[in-house]
C-alpha positions in Angstrom: 65.9 -80.6 124.6 63.0 -79.4 122.5 60.0 -77.4 123.6 56.6 -77.6 121.8 54.3 -74.6 121.5 50.8 -75.3 122.7 49.5 -72.5 120.3 51.2 -73.5 117.1 52.7 -77.0 117.6 56.1 -75.7 116.6 59.2 -77.2 118.2 62.4 -75.4 119.3 64.4 -74.0 122.2 63.2 -70.4 121.6 59.6 -71.4 122.5 60.2 -71.6 126.2 57.7 -68.7 127.0 55.3 -69.5 124.2 53.2 -71.8 126.4 52.5 -69.1 128.9 51.0 -66.8 126.2 48.4 -64.0 126.5 45.2 -63.8 124.5 42.8 -60.9 124.1 39.4 -61.6 125.8 37.4 -58.3 125.4 38.0 -54.6 124.8 35.7 -51.7 125.5 36.2 -48.2 123.9 34.1 -45.5 125.6 32.0 -43.6 123.2 30.6 -40.0 123.0 29.2 -38.7 126.2 31.1 -41.2 128.4 29.8 -43.8 130.8 29.5 -44.1 134.5 30.9 -47.7 134.5 32.5 -50.3 132.4 31.9 -54.0 133.0 33.4 -57.2 131.7 30.8 -60.1 132.2 31.0 -63.9 131.5 34.8 -64.0 131.8 36.1 -67.3 130.5 37.5 -69.6 133.2 40.1 -71.1 130.9 43.2 -69.0 131.9 45.6 -69.0 134.9 45.6 -65.2 135.4 44.0 -62.1 133.9 45.6 -58.8 132.8 43.8 -55.5 132.4 45.2 -52.7 130.3 43.4 -49.4 130.8 43.8 -45.9 129.2 41.2 -43.7 130.9 40.2 -40.2 131.9 37.2 -39.0 134.1 35.1 -35.8 133.9 35.7 -35.1 137.6 36.4 -31.3 138.1 40.0 -31.9 139.2 43.4 -32.8 137.8 43.0 -36.4 138.8 40.6 -39.2 139.8 40.8 -42.9 140.7 38.9 -45.8 139.4 37.4 -48.5 141.6 37.3 -52.2 140.7 34.7 -54.7 142.0 34.4 -58.4 141.2 31.2 -60.3 140.6 29.0 -57.4 141.6 30.3 -57.6 145.2 29.7 -54.1 146.6 29.8 -55.0 150.2 31.0 -51.9 152.0 33.6 -52.3 154.7 34.1 -56.1 154.5 35.6 -57.6 151.4 38.3 -55.4 149.7 41.6 -54.2 150.8 44.1 -51.9 149.0 47.5 -50.3 149.5 49.6 -48.0 147.3 52.7 -45.9 147.1 52.8 -43.1 144.7 55.2 -40.4 143.6 54.9 -37.1 141.7 58.6 -36.1 141.3 58.7 -34.0 144.5 57.1 -36.2 147.2 56.0 -39.7 147.9 52.7 -40.8 149.5 51.3 -44.1 150.6 48.2 -45.4 152.2 46.3 -48.7 153.0 42.7 -49.4 153.4 41.3 -52.7 154.5 37.6 -52.0 154.7 36.3 -50.6 151.3 33.6 -51.7 148.9 36.2 -51.8 146.1 39.8 -52.0 145.2 41.6 -48.8 144.2 43.3 -48.5 140.8 46.0 -45.9 140.3 45.2 -42.2 139.5 43.9 -41.1 136.1 43.8 -37.7 134.5 40.5 -35.8 135.0 38.9 -32.7 133.6 41.3 -30.1 135.0 44.3 -31.9 133.4 45.5 -31.0 129.9 42.7 -32.1 127.5 44.5 -34.8 125.6 46.1 -36.4 128.7 44.9 -39.8 129.9 46.1 -42.1 132.7 47.3 -45.7 132.1 47.2 -48.9 134.2 48.4 -52.4 133.8 46.7 -54.6 136.4 47.3 -58.4 137.0 44.6 -60.5 138.6 46.2 -63.7 139.9 44.6 -67.1 140.1 41.2 -65.7 139.3 39.5 -69.1 138.9 40.6 -70.5 142.2 37.9 -71.4 144.7 40.3 -72.0 147.6 42.2 -68.7 147.8 41.4 -65.0 148.0 42.1 -62.9 144.8 45.2 -60.7 144.7 45.7 -57.9 142.1 48.7 -55.8 141.5 48.8 -52.4 139.6 51.3 -50.2 137.9 50.1 -46.9 136.4 49.8 -43.2 136.5 49.3 -40.1 134.4 51.4 -37.2 133.1 50.1 -33.6 132.9 52.9 -31.9 131.1 55.2 -31.6 134.1 52.9 -32.8 136.8 51.2 -36.1 137.5 51.8 -39.3 139.4 53.2 -42.8 139.2 51.5 -45.6 141.3 52.4 -49.0 142.5 49.5 -50.6 144.3 47.9 -54.0 145.1 44.6 -55.2 146.4 42.8 -58.2 147.6 39.2 -59.4 147.5 38.3 -61.7 150.3 34.6 -62.5 150.3 33.2 -65.0 153.0 32.5 -67.4 150.2 35.6 -67.7 148.0 34.6 -68.0 144.3 36.1 -67.6 140.9 36.0 -64.2 139.2 33.3 -64.0 136.5 32.9 -60.3 136.1 34.8 -57.1 136.7 33.3 -53.7 137.0 35.1 -50.3 136.9 33.7 -46.9 137.9 35.2 -43.5 139.1 35.6 -43.3 142.9 34.4 -39.7 142.6 31.0 -40.8 141.1 31.6 -39.0 137.8 31.8 -40.5 134.4 34.5 -42.2 132.4 35.2 -40.0 129.3 35.1 -40.7 125.6 38.1 -42.5 124.1 39.0 -44.4 127.4 39.8 -47.9 126.6 39.6 -51.1 128.7 41.1 -54.3 127.5 41.1 -57.7 129.2 43.6 -60.5 128.4 43.9 -64.1 129.6 47.3 -65.5 130.5 47.9 -69.2 130.0 49.9 -70.9 132.7 
């Protein structure tokens, strides 16, 4: 049996996963002074799934902060987003679920009271983002370290608007209403399927 790569046309048994490859779509690096939100617009509709890779920090006056994610500028409060998570800090475990938010929670990130050079990281998968007949599900793995303290998060969320539509834009902003700090990086990838 031989397998052909859709990327290169090469043939071979070792190319089994090559047809489900990931391509970079867009990257934003936050500049001096920070920003209150980051948005990816006009997302191509040519992939099966999306993946976000985020390294971020906010200027909230605390050790940690969360980012919120919204699709297609949908900010309907109390109707269209659900989230749940489990997190651990080495000493205890916490969990929560919310089904009536105006956003999906992303894992915790370092904030201004954390050590100056520490950021939080997240890998987020957005499944079947072009589908017009199913609600959109995301899954997250992330957290931050603060030289002995910090958190690790596993979480998921769902966007369920009354009119199911493909995702064409993604907006991020701190839940606290503060700014995303300089050197934070947001990268969006498309996954073929």
